[in-house]
PLY file of the C-alpha trace (Angstrom):
ply
format ascii 1.0
element vertex 370
property float x
property float y
property float z
element edge 369
property int vertex1
property int vertex2
end_header
0.00 0.00 0.00
1.15 3.53 -0.66
-0.10 7.01 0.28
-3.34 5.87 1.85
-4.62 9.18 3.21
-7.39 9.60 0.67
-10.33 11.96 0.89
-13.63 10.10 0.66
-15.64 13.16 -0.37
-16.72 14.64 -3.66
-19.02 11.94 -5.06
-21.82 13.46 -7.11
-25.41 12.32 -7.42
-24.92 10.79 -10.83
-22.49 8.21 -9.42
-24.66 7.51 -6.39
-27.75 7.08 -8.62
-26.16 4.72 -11.14
-27.78 1.35 -11.94
-26.77 -1.58 -9.70
-23.20 -2.80 -10.06
-22.48 -6.18 -11.64
-21.22 -8.93 -9.30
-17.67 -8.26 -8.02
-14.83 -10.65 -8.87
-14.29 -13.57 -6.53
-10.65 -12.56 -6.17
-9.97 -8.84 -6.22
-7.04 -6.79 -7.39
-5.79 -5.09 -4.23
-2.61 -7.07 -3.60
-0.89 -10.39 -4.12
-0.70 -10.40 -0.31
-4.47 -10.92 -0.27
-4.16 -14.32 -1.94
-4.05 -17.49 0.09
-1.26 -20.05 0.13
-0.84 -22.50 -2.74
-2.16 -26.02 -1.98
1.29 -27.55 -2.49
2.69 -25.19 0.13
-0.08 -26.10 2.56
0.63 -29.78 1.95
4.35 -29.26 2.56
3.69 -27.50 5.86
1.31 -30.27 6.91
3.93 -32.89 6.05
6.49 -31.04 8.15
4.03 -31.02 11.04
4.52 -34.71 11.80
6.47 -35.56 14.92
9.22 -33.55 16.60
12.23 -31.83 15.05
15.08 -29.77 16.43
14.28 -26.09 16.78
15.81 -22.87 15.39
16.74 -24.31 12.01
18.67 -27.40 13.06
16.37 -29.65 11.03
16.42 -31.39 7.63
13.81 -29.08 6.06
15.94 -26.01 6.75
19.08 -27.74 5.51
17.26 -28.59 2.27
15.92 -25.05 1.82
19.32 -23.49 2.39
20.86 -25.89 -0.14
18.18 -25.01 -2.71
18.81 -21.29 -2.20
22.58 -21.76 -2.52
22.00 -23.60 -5.80
19.83 -20.73 -6.98
22.20 -17.89 -6.11
25.54 -19.67 -6.35
27.70 -21.82 -4.15
29.29 -18.90 -2.28
25.92 -17.51 -1.20
24.76 -17.85 2.39
20.98 -17.87 2.97
19.10 -17.23 6.21
15.38 -17.93 6.56
13.28 -15.24 8.26
9.69 -14.43 9.17
8.64 -11.56 6.94
9.67 -8.99 4.34
10.22 -6.02 6.63
12.33 -8.18 8.90
14.33 -9.45 5.93
15.10 -5.90 4.80
15.98 -4.71 8.30
18.24 -7.70 8.95
19.97 -7.26 5.59
20.61 -3.56 6.14
21.69 -4.03 9.76
24.53 -6.31 8.69
25.71 -3.78 6.08
25.72 -0.61 8.17
27.88 1.02 10.82
27.03 4.04 12.99
26.58 7.37 11.17
25.88 5.64 7.85
22.93 5.94 5.46
20.97 3.97 2.88
20.21 5.46 -0.53
16.88 4.41 -2.06
14.00 5.80 -4.12
11.17 7.77 -2.55
8.79 4.95 -3.45
10.96 2.20 -1.90
9.16 -0.10 0.50
11.80 0.54 3.16
11.05 4.28 2.93
7.26 4.20 2.64
5.69 1.02 3.98
7.81 -0.38 6.80
6.73 1.91 9.62
10.17 3.47 10.01
11.59 0.10 11.09
14.76 0.30 8.96
15.70 3.65 10.50
14.52 2.84 14.02
16.22 -0.54 14.29
19.43 0.12 12.35
19.82 3.73 13.52
20.65 4.68 9.93
19.21 7.48 7.86
17.38 6.76 4.59
18.25 9.14 1.77
15.27 8.77 -0.55
15.59 10.17 -4.07
12.69 11.05 -6.35
12.36 8.94 -9.50
9.46 8.73 -11.97
9.65 4.96 -12.42
10.86 3.64 -9.06
14.37 2.97 -10.40
17.77 4.31 -9.38
20.61 4.92 -11.84
24.34 5.43 -11.32
23.72 9.15 -11.85
21.65 9.25 -8.67
24.74 8.38 -6.66
26.26 11.69 -7.69
23.72 13.38 -5.42
25.23 11.66 -2.39
28.89 11.33 -3.37
29.63 14.82 -2.04
28.58 13.66 1.45
31.42 11.20 1.71
34.19 12.16 4.12
32.41 15.21 5.54
32.08 14.83 9.29
28.92 16.93 9.34
26.99 14.56 7.08
25.76 11.02 7.43
27.85 8.71 5.25
26.10 6.92 2.36
27.06 3.27 2.74
24.32 1.17 1.10
22.28 1.46 -2.09
18.94 -0.35 -1.81
17.04 -1.17 -5.00
13.85 -3.17 -5.53
13.36 -5.76 -8.27
10.57 -5.48 -9.50
10.06 -1.99 -8.23
7.23 -0.50 -6.22
6.08 1.13 -9.47
5.89 -2.22 -11.28
8.99 -1.61 -13.37
12.03 -3.83 -13.90
15.77 -3.32 -13.91
17.65 -5.10 -16.65
20.71 -7.07 -15.52
22.90 -4.44 -17.18
21.18 -1.62 -15.31
21.73 -3.34 -11.99
25.33 -4.15 -12.85
25.92 -0.45 -13.60
24.46 0.54 -10.23
26.59 -2.06 -8.45
29.74 -0.87 -10.23
29.03 2.76 -9.32
28.23 1.91 -5.71
31.26 -0.30 -5.22
33.49 2.39 -6.73
32.28 4.64 -3.90
32.88 1.94 -1.29
29.14 1.26 -0.89
27.24 -2.02 -0.69
24.14 -2.93 -2.72
21.00 -4.44 -1.22
18.22 -5.79 -3.42
14.69 -5.95 -2.04
13.25 -8.96 -3.83
9.77 -9.08 -2.35
8.60 -9.81 -5.91
11.87 -11.25 -7.16
10.00 -14.25 -8.59
7.83 -11.98 -10.73
10.95 -10.24 -12.01
12.65 -13.52 -12.91
9.52 -14.76 -14.67
9.19 -11.48 -16.58
12.79 -11.54 -17.75
12.17 -15.03 -19.13
15.51 -16.59 -18.31
14.36 -19.36 -16.00
15.98 -19.99 -12.62
19.38 -19.00 -14.00
17.95 -15.52 -14.53
18.16 -14.92 -10.79
21.94 -14.70 -10.93
21.91 -12.37 -13.94
20.65 -9.45 -11.86
21.91 -10.50 -8.43
25.12 -12.52 -8.10
26.50 -11.78 -11.56
25.49 -8.11 -11.41
27.40 -7.57 -8.17
24.57 -7.31 -5.62
25.82 -7.92 -2.10
22.66 -8.96 -0.21
19.19 -10.00 -1.40
15.89 -10.08 0.47
14.03 -12.92 -1.26
10.27 -12.96 -0.79
8.10 -16.04 -1.16
4.96 -14.86 0.64
3.54 -13.02 -2.39
3.86 -16.04 -4.68
1.94 -18.62 -2.69
3.67 -19.04 0.67
1.94 -18.69 4.04
4.79 -16.49 5.17
8.36 -17.20 4.11
11.27 -14.90 3.29
15.03 -15.25 3.15
18.07 -13.00 3.40
20.74 -14.25 1.00
24.30 -12.95 1.36
26.17 -12.95 -1.93
29.26 -11.26 -0.47
30.37 -13.84 2.10
32.11 -11.37 4.39
28.84 -9.61 5.13
27.33 -12.81 6.52
29.82 -13.08 9.39
27.42 -11.55 11.92
24.18 -12.47 10.15
23.18 -15.26 12.51
23.43 -12.93 15.50
21.78 -9.99 13.74
18.89 -12.26 12.70
18.25 -12.99 16.37
18.68 -9.33 17.33
16.08 -8.27 14.75
13.59 -10.91 16.02
13.70 -12.94 12.80
14.63 -16.36 14.19
11.73 -18.81 14.10
11.86 -21.53 16.71
9.94 -23.86 14.38
11.87 -22.88 11.28
11.01 -26.13 9.53
7.66 -24.61 8.59
9.28 -21.65 6.81
11.73 -24.03 5.14
8.98 -26.40 4.00
7.32 -23.53 2.13
10.52 -22.69 0.27
11.13 -26.34 -0.52
7.68 -26.66 -2.03
7.92 -23.47 -4.10
11.45 -24.15 -5.36
10.57 -27.74 -6.36
10.08 -28.06 -10.12
10.10 -24.25 -10.45
6.63 -23.85 -8.94
7.62 -20.36 -7.75
8.28 -19.22 -11.32
5.11 -20.78 -12.69
3.02 -19.01 -10.06
4.81 -15.68 -10.58
4.58 -16.01 -14.35
0.87 -16.69 -14.07
0.38 -13.55 -12.00
2.34 -11.54 -14.55
0.27 -12.94 -17.40
-2.98 -12.08 -15.64
-1.74 -8.50 -15.25
-1.23 -8.34 -19.00
-4.76 -9.65 -19.52
-6.10 -7.08 -17.04
-4.32 -4.32 -18.93
-5.83 -5.41 -22.23
-9.29 -5.57 -20.65
-9.19 -2.10 -19.09
-6.72 0.28 -20.69
-9.07 1.35 -23.49
-12.04 1.99 -21.20
-12.77 5.74 -21.46
-11.61 7.42 -18.26
-8.88 4.87 -17.44
-5.40 6.26 -17.95
-2.48 3.82 -17.69
1.00 5.15 -18.44
2.63 1.84 -19.27
1.73 -1.79 -19.77
2.60 -3.91 -16.73
6.05 -5.45 -16.62
5.24 -7.68 -13.66
1.93 -8.19 -11.82
0.91 -4.61 -11.05
-0.47 -1.60 -12.88
-1.14 1.96 -11.78
-4.12 3.57 -13.48
-5.28 7.14 -13.02
-9.06 7.36 -12.57
-11.62 10.14 -12.26
-11.84 11.16 -8.60
-15.58 10.58 -8.33
-15.40 6.88 -9.26
-12.51 5.68 -7.11
-14.46 5.19 -3.88
-17.37 3.59 -5.74
-15.06 1.01 -7.26
-13.17 0.45 -4.01
-16.43 -0.19 -2.15
-17.43 -2.68 -4.83
-14.06 -4.50 -5.19
-11.35 -3.07 -2.95
-7.97 -1.87 -4.22
-5.40 0.53 -2.78
-4.90 4.20 -3.49
-1.37 4.95 -4.68
-0.55 8.56 -5.51
-3.56 10.44 -4.18
-2.43 13.76 -5.64
-2.69 12.28 -9.13
-5.80 10.12 -8.52
-3.57 7.12 -9.14
-4.47 3.69 -7.75
-2.88 0.25 -7.90
-4.38 -2.90 -9.39
-2.43 -6.07 -8.71
-2.87 -9.67 -9.77
-1.90 -12.74 -7.75
-0.92 -16.34 -8.39
-4.59 -17.39 -8.18
-6.14 -14.63 -10.33
-8.38 -16.00 -13.07
-9.64 -14.58 -16.35
-13.15 -14.76 -14.90
-12.03 -12.40 -12.14
-10.65 -10.02 -14.76
-13.82 -10.16 -16.86
-15.94 -9.24 -13.84
-13.61 -6.49 -12.69
-13.36 -4.93 -16.14
-17.16 -5.03 -16.44
-17.48 -3.18 -13.14
-14.93 -0.54 -14.12
-16.68 0.02 -17.44
-20.08 0.18 -15.72
-19.00 2.89 -13.29
-17.23 5.00 -15.89
-20.14 4.80 -18.33
-22.59 5.97 -15.65
-20.40 8.48 -13.80
0 1
1 2
2 3
3 4
4 5
5 6
6 7
7 8
8 9
9 10
10 11
11 12
12 13
13 14
14 15
15 16
16 17
17 18
18 19
19 20
20 21
21 22
22 23
23 24
24 25
25 26
26 27
27 28
28 29
29 30
30 31
31 32
32 33
33 34
34 35
35 36
36 37
37 38
38 39
39 40
40 41
41 42
42 43
43 44
44 45
45 46
46 47
47 48
48 49
49 50
50 51
51 52
52 53
53 54
54 55
55 56
56 57
57 58
58 59
59 60
60 61
61 62
62 63
63 64
64 65
65 66
66 67
67 68
68 69
69 70
70 71
71 72
72 73
73 74
74 75
75 76
76 77
77 78
78 79
79 80
80 81
81 82
82 83
83 84
84 85
85 86
86 87
87 88
88 89
89 90
90 91
91 92
92 93
93 94
94 95
95 96
96 97
97 98
98 99
99 100
100 101
101 102
102 103
103 104
104 105
105 106
106 107
107 108
108 109
109 110
110 111
111 112
112 113
113 114
114 115
115 116
116 117
117 118
118 119
119 120
120 121
121 122
122 123
123 124
124 125
125 126
126 127
127 128
128 129
129 130
130 131
131 132
132 133
133 134
134 135
135 136
136 137
137 138
138 139
139 140
140 141
141 142
142 143
143 144
144 145
145 146
146 147
147 148
148 149
149 150
150 151
151 152
152 153
153 154
154 155
155 156
156 157
157 158
158 159
159 160
160 161
161 162
162 163
163 164
164 165
165 166
166 167
167 168
168 169
169 170
170 171
171 172
172 173
173 174
174 175
175 176
176 177
177 178
178 179
179 180
180 181
181 182
182 183
183 184
184 185
185 186
186 187
187 188
188 189
189 190
190 191
191 192
192 193
193 194
194 195
195 196
196 197
197 198
198 199
199 200
200 201
201 202
202 203
203 204
204 205
205 206
206 207
207 208
208 209
209 210
210 211
211 212
212 213
213 214
214 215
215 216
216 217
217 218
218 219
219 220
220 221
221 222
222 223
223 224
224 225
225 226
226 227
227 228
228 229
229 230
230 231
231 232
232 233
233 234
234 235
235 236
236 237
237 238
238 239
239 240
240 241
241 242
242 243
243 244
244 245
245 246
246 247
247 248
248 249
249 250
250 251
251 252
252 253
253 254
254 255
255 256
256 257
257 258
258 259
259 260
260 261
261 262
262 263
263 264
264 265
265 266
266 267
267 268
268 269
269 270
270 271
271 272
272 273
273 274
274 275
275 276
276 277
277 278
278 279
279 280
280 281
281 282
282 283
283 284
284 285
285 286
286 287
287 288
288 289
289 290
290 291
291 292
292 293
293 294
294 295
295 296
296 297
297 298
298 299
299 300
300 301
301 302
302 303
303 304
304 305
305 306
306 307
307 308
308 309
309 310
310 311
311 312
312 313
313 314
314 315
315 316
316 317
317 318
318 319
319 320
320 321
321 322
322 323
323 324
324 325
325 326
326 327
327 328
328 329
329 330
330 331
331 332
332 333
333 334
334 335
335 336
336 337
337 338
338 339
339 340
340 341
341 342
342 343
343 344
344 345
345 346
346 347
347 348
348 349
349 350
350 351
351 352
352 353
353 354
354 355
355 356
356 357
357 358
358 359
359 360
360 361
361 362
362 363
363 364
364 365
365 366
366 367
367 368
368 369
């Protein structure tokens, strides 16, 4: 969610007096977080729920999940399973920062907008958020912070945090991320990648599992937050260290940031299920495809303005102010940039074309009768 302080006023009589709405979709378009867990994940958790197992990750499920993640990111990588996405980001940043240091990110970054100030509160670091139209940083952005280095009166930029795919639904190419990593490393900075929707990015780039390394390990990223919750897990994330030296204190920082699960086998079982036979990519690819279908079904409806076709599983239309609340009351979705009347529509692993047909019919109905 993003910029949720929306006025609920200004609806005219014509909207309120419109004919009855068609039935809403069974599954809405608010967030991939609204979707349930995939049946295979549920089955894997149930299977892990038999008998006793050692706690805190000293179990065969966790060993298997860590091995799968090392295979995915490369043999030198060191993965740590955690509870949730905010915790993954905070843990990752905490192991990369020292006192009086800062993190450079975009002004739409999840760590800057939607994590309750946790990254700053827990790490004690400042976030330097830079305005970008598409949610992406470039090497040129680092010039805005380079002048801070070495000056005792300024916080020292130490980490660049990027999101793949971004909070604006855009993607970095492997070359773009490699250029950011090169620029950051030249300034003595580390690079963190928030991969809450990393699976959607990999599916969109169309390179299969090997595509993960193209914009992480091979590009020069130092630490990745890898999210599984949005692609069919109950709740499973990982922090993967690609620069081994940064992982030296990770086990202790994970505990400090409250991200150690006593029954870690249940987090591990979810990863094992999703990473088996590339289920994670099939689910993410399906969500991406449904976003493309949603775009085709809605972008030509008069009154719907969409700046770009979706690259992953989200799109950000601009709608007339008087119809937003009507549509949200019918089938909820989040406001995004309130000043522009921009909202977010997002598909999930379980979105169907029937859901899209119903949603598009409702959007068309409201805009025809507004």
